[in-house]
C-alpha positions in Angstrom: 0.0 0.0 0.0 2.7 2.5 1.0 4.7 1.9 -2.2 1.6 2.6 -4.3 0.6 5.6 -2.2 3.9 7.4 -2.6 4.8 6.2 -6.1 7.8 4.3 -4.7 9.5 1.0 -5.3 9.3 -1.7 -2.7 12.7 -3.4 -1.9 12.4 -6.5 0.1 9.4 -8.2 1.8 6.0 -6.4 2.2 5.2 -5.8 5.8 2.5 -4.2 7.9 3.2 -1.3 10.2 1.1 0.4 12.8 2.3 4.0 12.7 5.2 6.2 11.3 8.2 7.9 12.7 10.8 10.4 11.4 13.1 10.2 14.5 15.0 7.0 15.5 15.3 8.4 19.0 11.6 8.0 19.4 11.0 5.2 17.0 9.0 2.2 18.4 9.0 -1.4 17.2 6.6 -1.9 14.3 6.8 1.7 13.0 7.6 2.7 9.4 10.6 5.0 9.4 10.8 8.0 7.0 14.4 8.9 6.3 14.0 12.7 5.8 16.7 15.0 4.7 17.3 18.6 5.8 19.8 21.3 5.6 21.7 20.0 8.6 20.8 16.3 8.7 20.3 13.3 6.5 18.3 10.5 8.2 19.6 7.9 5.7 22.5 7.7 8.2 20.0 6.3 10.7 18.3 3.6 8.7 20.5 0.9 10.4 19.6 2.3 13.8 15.9 2.1 12.8 16.4 -1.6 11.9 18.0 -2.2 15.3 15.1 -0.6 17.0 12.6 -2.9 15.3 11.2 -0.7 12.5 8.9 -2.5 10.1 10.5 -0.8 7.2 12.0 2.5 5.9 11.1 5.0 3.2 14.3 6.2 1.6 15.6 8.2 -1.3 18.4 5.7 -2.1 18.6 2.0 -1.1 20.5 1.4 2.1 22.7 -1.6 2.8 20.5 -3.2 5.4 18.1 -6.1 5.6 15.2 -3.9 6.4 12.4 -3.7 3.8 12.5 -0.3 2.1 10.4 1.9 -0.2 12.6 4.0 -2.5 11.1 7.3 -3.5 12.4 10.5 -5.1 11.6 12.8 -2.1 10.8 11.4 1.3 9.1 14.6 2.5 6.7 14.5 -0.5 6.2 10.8 0.2 5.3 11.5 3.8 2.7 14.1 2.6 1.4 11.7 0.0 0.9 8.9 2.5 -0.9 11.2 4.9 -3.2 12.6 2.1 -4.3 9.0 1.1 -4.8 8.2 4.8 -7.0 11.3 5.3 -9.3 10.1 2.6 -10.4 7.2 4.7 -12.2 9.4 7.2 -15.6 11.2 6.8 -15.3 13.5 9.8 -15.0 17.3 10.3 -11.4 18.2 9.7 -10.7 21.7 10.9 -7.6 23.7 9.8 -6.4 26.7 11.7 -3.8 29.2 10.5 -2.9 32.9 11.1 0.0 35.1 12.0 -0.9 35.0 15.7 -3.2 33.0 17.9 -3.4 29.8 15.8 -2.1 27.5 18.5 -4.4 29.1 21.1 -7.4 28.8 18.8 -6.5 25.2 18.0 -6.4 24.4 21.7 -9.7 26.1 22.3 -11.4 24.2 19.5 -10.0 20.9 20.7 -11.1 21.6 24.3 -14.7 22.4 23.2 -14.9 19.4 20.9 -13.6 17.0 23.6 -16.4 18.2 25.8 -18.9 18.0 23.0 -17.9 14.4 22.0 -17.4 13.3 25.6 -13.9 12.2 25.4 -10.3 13.4 25.2 -9.6 10.8 22.5 -12.5 11.9 20.3 -10.9 14.9 18.9 -7.4 14.6 17.3 -5.4 17.8 17.6 -1.9 19.0 16.5 0.5 18.5 19.4 2.3 21.7 20.3 3.0 23.6 17.0 3.8 20.6 14.7 2.3 22.6 11.9 4.7 22.3 9.0 5.2 19.8 6.1 6.5 17.2 8.5 4.4 17.8 11.6 1.0 18.0 9.8 1.3 14.7 7.9 2.5 13.0 11.1 -0.6 14.3 12.9 -2.9 13.3 10.0 -1.4 9.8 10.2 -2.6 9.6 13.8 -6.2 9.6 12.7 -8.1 6.5 13.9 -11.7 5.3 13.7 -12.3 6.5 17.3 -11.9 10.1 16.3 -15.0 12.2 15.7 -13.1 15.3 14.5 -9.6 16.6 13.8 -8.1 20.0 14.5 -4.9 20.7 12.5 -2.7 23.7 12.9 -1.0 25.1 9.7 2.1 27.3 9.7 3.7 29.0 6.8 7.0 30.9 6.0 6.5 31.4 2.3 3.9 31.3 -0.5 2.1 28.0 -1.2 3.0 26.5 2.2 -0.7 26.6 3.3 -1.9 25.3 -0.1 0.5 22.3 0.2 -0.7 21.5 3.7 -4.4 21.9 2.8 -3.9 19.5 -0.1 -2.8 16.9 2.4 -5.4 17.6 5.1 -8.4 18.3 2.9 -10.1 20.4 5.6 -13.9 20.7 5.7 -13.7 23.9 7.9 -11.0 26.5 7.8 -10.3 29.4 10.1 -7.7 32.2 9.8 -7.1 34.1 13.0 -5.4 37.2 11.4 -2.6 38.3 9.1 0.2 40.6 9.9 4.0 41.3 9.8 5.3 37.8 10.5 8.0 35.8 8.6 8.5 38.8 6.3 11.9 37.4 5.2 10.0 34.7 3.4 6.9 36.7 2.3 8.2 40.2 1.6 4.9 41.9 2.5 1.8 41.7 4.7 -0.3 41.4 1.6 1.7 38.2 0.7 1.1 36.9 4.2 -2.6 37.4 3.9 -2.8 35.8 0.5 -0.9 32.8 1.8 -3.2 32.4 4.8 -6.0 32.7 2.3 -4.8 29.6 0.5 -6.6 27.7 3.2 -10.0 29.3 2.2 -9.2 28.7 -1.5 -8.7 25.0 -0.8 -12.3 24.6 0.4 -14.9 23.2 -1.9 -18.6 24.2 -2.1 -19.4 22.0 0.9 -16.7 23.6 3.0 -17.1 26.4 5.6 -14.7 29.4 5.9 -14.6 31.0 9.3 -13.2 34.6 8.8 -12.2 37.3 11.2 -14.5 40.2 10.3 -12.3 42.7 12.1 -9.2 41.9 10.0 -8.4 44.3 7.2 -8.0 41.3 4.8 -11.6 40.1 5.4 -12.8 41.0 1.9 -9.8 39.3 0.3 -10.5 36.1 2.2 -14.2 36.2 1.5 -13.5 36.3 -2.2 -10.9 33.5 -1.9 -13.4 31.3 0.0 -15.9 31.2 -2.8 -17.9 29.0 -3.3 -17.6 27.8 0.3 -20.0 29.1 3.0 -18.6 32.0 5.0 -19.2 32.5 8.7 -17.7 35.7 10.3 -16.7 36.6 13.8 -15.5 39.8 15.5 -16.3 42.9 17.4 -17.7 44.4 14.2 -21.5 44.5 14.4 -21.7 43.1 10.9 -20.1 39.7 12.0 -22.2 36.6 12.3 -20.8 36.1 15.9 -20.2 39.3 17.8 -18.5 39.8 21.2 -20.0 42.4 23.6 -19.7 43.5 27.2 -16.0 42.5 27.5 -14.6 42.4 31.0 -11.1 41.6 32.3 -10.2 40.8 35.9 -6.8 40.2 37.4 -6.1 38.6 40.7 -3.0 37.1 42.4 -4.2 33.8 41.0 -4.4 34.8 37.4 -6.7 36.4 34.8 -10.3 36.0 33.8 -11.8 37.2 30.6 -15.6 37.3 30.2 -17.8 38.5 27.4 -21.2 38.0 25.7 -21.4 36.2 22.4 -24.3 37.2 20.2 -25.3 34.8 17.3 -28.6 35.7 15.6 -31.1 35.5 18.5 -28.8 33.6 20.9 -26.7 35.3 23.5 -24.3 33.5 26.0 -21.8 34.7 28.6 -18.3 33.2 28.1 -15.6 33.0 30.8 -12.1 31.8 30.2 -8.9 32.0 32.3 -7.1 34.4 30.0 -6.7 38.1 29.4 -6.5 40.4 26.4 -9.0 41.5 23.7 -7.0 39.5 21.2 -8.1 36.4 23.1 -11.7 37.5 22.7 -11.2 37.2 19.0 -9.4 33.9 19.4 -12.3 32.5 21.5 -14.8 33.8 19.0 -13.0 32.1 16.1 -13.1 28.8 18.1 -16.7 29.3 19.0 -17.7 29.9 15.4 -15.9 26.8 14.2 -17.4 24.5 16.9 -20.9 25.9 16.3 -20.5 24.8 12.7 -19.3 21.4 13.9 -22.4 21.0 16.0 -21.2 21.9 19.5 -23.8 23.1 22.0 -23.5 26.3 24.0 -23.1 24.2 27.1 -20.1 22.4 25.5 -18.6 25.6 24.4 -18.9 27.3 27.8 -17.5 24.2 29.6 -14.6 23.7 27.1 -13.4 27.3 27.2 -13.8 27.6 31.0 -11.5 24.5 31.5 -8.8 25.5 29.0 -5.3 25.8 30.6 -3.1 28.8 29.9 -0.2 27.3 28.1 3.3 28.1 29.3 4.8 31.0 27.4 1.4 32.5 26.5 0.5 35.3 28.9 0.9 33.1 31.9 1.0 34.9 35.3 3.6 33.9 37.8 4.2 35.2 41.3 7.5 37.0 41.6 9.5 38.3 44.6 8.0 40.8 47.0 4.6 41.0 45.4 5.9 41.5 41.9 4.1 39.8 39.0 5.8 38.2 36.1 3.9 37.5 32.9 5.5 34.8 30.8 4.6 35.5 27.1 7.8 34.0 25.7 6.4 31.4 23.3 7.1 33.6 20.3 6.9 37.2 19.1 5.9 39.2 16.0 4.6 42.7 15.7 0.9 41.6 16.1 1.5 39.6 19.3 3.8 42.2 20.8 1.1 44.9 20.3 -1.4 42.5 22.0 0.9 42.0 24.9 1.5 45.7 25.3 -2.3 46.2 25.3 -2.6 43.7 28.1 0.0 45.6 30.2 -1.9 48.9 29.5 -5.1 47.3 30.9 -3.5 46.3 34.2 -3.4 48.3 37.5 -0.1 49.3 38.9 3.3 49.9 37.2 4.4 47.9 34.3 7.7 47.0 32.6 8.3 45.3 29.3 11.3 43.0 28.6 11.4 42.5 24.8 13.7 40.2 22.9 14.3 40.3 19.1 11.3 39.6 16.8 12.8 37.3 14.2 12.3 37.1 10.4 11.2 40.6 9.8 13.6 41.2 7.0 14.3 44.8 5.8 11.5 46.1 8.1 13.0 44.8 11.3 14.3 48.2 12.6 11.0 49.9 11.6 8.8 47.4 13.4 11.0 47.2 16.5 11.0 51.0 16.7 7.2 50.9 16.4 7.0 48.5 19.4 8.9 51.0 21.4 6.4 53.8 20.5 3.5 51.5 21.4 5.0 50.7 24.8 5.5 54.4 25.6 2.0 55.3 24.5 0.6 52.4 26.7 2.2 53.9 29.8 4.9 51.2 30.2 7.4 52.6 32.7 10.5 50.8 31.6 11.5 48.9 28.5 14.5 46.5 28.6 15.5 44.9 25.3 17.7 41.9 24.5 19.3 41.4 21.1 20.6 43.5 18.2 17.2 44.1 16.6 15.1 44.9 19.7 17.4 47.7 20.7 15.7 49.9 18.0 12.7 50.0 20.4 14.7 51.8 23.0 15.4 54.7 20.8 11.7 55.4 20.2 10.7 54.6 23.8 13.0 57.2 25.3 13.6 57.7 29.0 13.2 54.5 30.9 14.5 52.3 28.1 17.7 50.3 28.1 19.2 47.8 25.6 21.2 44.8 26.7 23.4 42.6 24.5 23.8 39.8 27.0 21.2 37.8 28.9 23.3 37.8 32.1 23.5 41.6 32.2 19.7 41.9 31.9 19.1 39.2 34.5 21.4 41.0 36.9 19.2 44.1 36.7 15.9 42.1 36.9 17.0 39.8 39.6 17.3 42.6 42.1 13.8 44.0 41.5 11.4 43.6 44.5 8.5 45.9 44.1 4.9 45.4 45.3 2.4 46.0 42.5 4.9 45.8 39.6 4.2 43.7 36.6 7.0 42.6 34.3 6.0 41.1 31.0 8.7 39.1 29.1 8.4 38.4 25.4 10.6 37.6 22.4 10.9 35.3 19.4 11.5 31.6 20.0 15.1 31.9 18.9 15.8 34.3 21.8 14.9 31.7 24.4 13.4 34.4 26.7 11.8 31.6 28.9 15.3 31.3 30.4 14.8 34.8 31.9 11.4 33.8 33.3 12.8 30.6 34.8 15.8 32.5 36.3 13.4 35.0 38.0 11.2 32.2 39.2 14.2 30.4 40.7 15.3 33.7 42.3 11.9 34.1 43.9 11.8 30.6 45.2 15.3 30.8 46.6 14.0 33.7 48.7 11.0 31.9 49.9 8.4 33.1 47.4 6.4 30.3 45.7 6.0 31.0 42.0 
């Protein structure tokens, strides 16, 4: 079956396998090993290791000198996608695809939480683990589909044109949602228009029976609506013209964390939603998840219960007790101009004094200095008292922030300053791109607090 599915040539005996793996360190007996190649690795070197670990076979680009059955193909990545595409066709269930410049992982988790309540079981809704949302992670997730699943929620990431189209061709989604589009991965895209068009590839992939869930507040709404034709369009937002509208938004903050509550109006229905998060951007994230799950048949009770129980993921606006009554907000998962603006808006809405620790925003290309400088202006306008930056790009924010701003080149220097801070009522929000590993700063501050008898 595999050889036919991937247009490959079977070498050796035909064998059954129960799942696939691309990493011999995690490979289990009976799995099919895909020997992928990348810029820094060539998994053909590990086919012998896969054999030792009990692999059922291997998919390779050139025959290896082992006794293990092999399927020889031109490109193992394309073969992985082809196998997943064929496997997906075996299932007649809602397949929900989620993409966007920010919020896609949060929305994916919200949708999964609601559907697991709706279908009465954690194992009923398959969802992307973490952010395995590329040409390797998505096929691996699709290949985890089983008869027990009533729905699948797949996250899709992109760093260049046609990435989403490629993933959608594998996943064949029945419902698609785009959270937003902004200045992310500009090195690969070149412009925000190109970002929006690439995100819109998800809507373009839907057929007439598909449903496009579109952010009515996003400036690219009309573009996406056109790309979605002939699929049905459901919109969400704060805009009164949306099909699902959020009203009466309230945010509360306590020592234990955040709570965000708002009304959702859909035609003649109105329900109050509560979730353990903060920020107007999370209102839109929740609205997107609600719109998707309503289409998938979820009741309002399931939606309310699913969102109320969702856990705030580490690195995404997670509140931590610091030393001497100080609050640390861990928003280190990633950063781009949209998510930094959202984080600054959260700081602006909190009582007390606020500091922002900002690491480099990566992959902004020729607009890096401009966009970092704008972040500094946003922080100043929001009333942030101090701005500390880490990295060669983020330092541009200090120039526009002015008094109270300071740039650091080394993590240790910045930590030396932050580690001595003991101020009741002060909130320090830490954010930066994944490559900056800003979570190390958070952990160091937590460790410092615990060493002084403060439980984080």
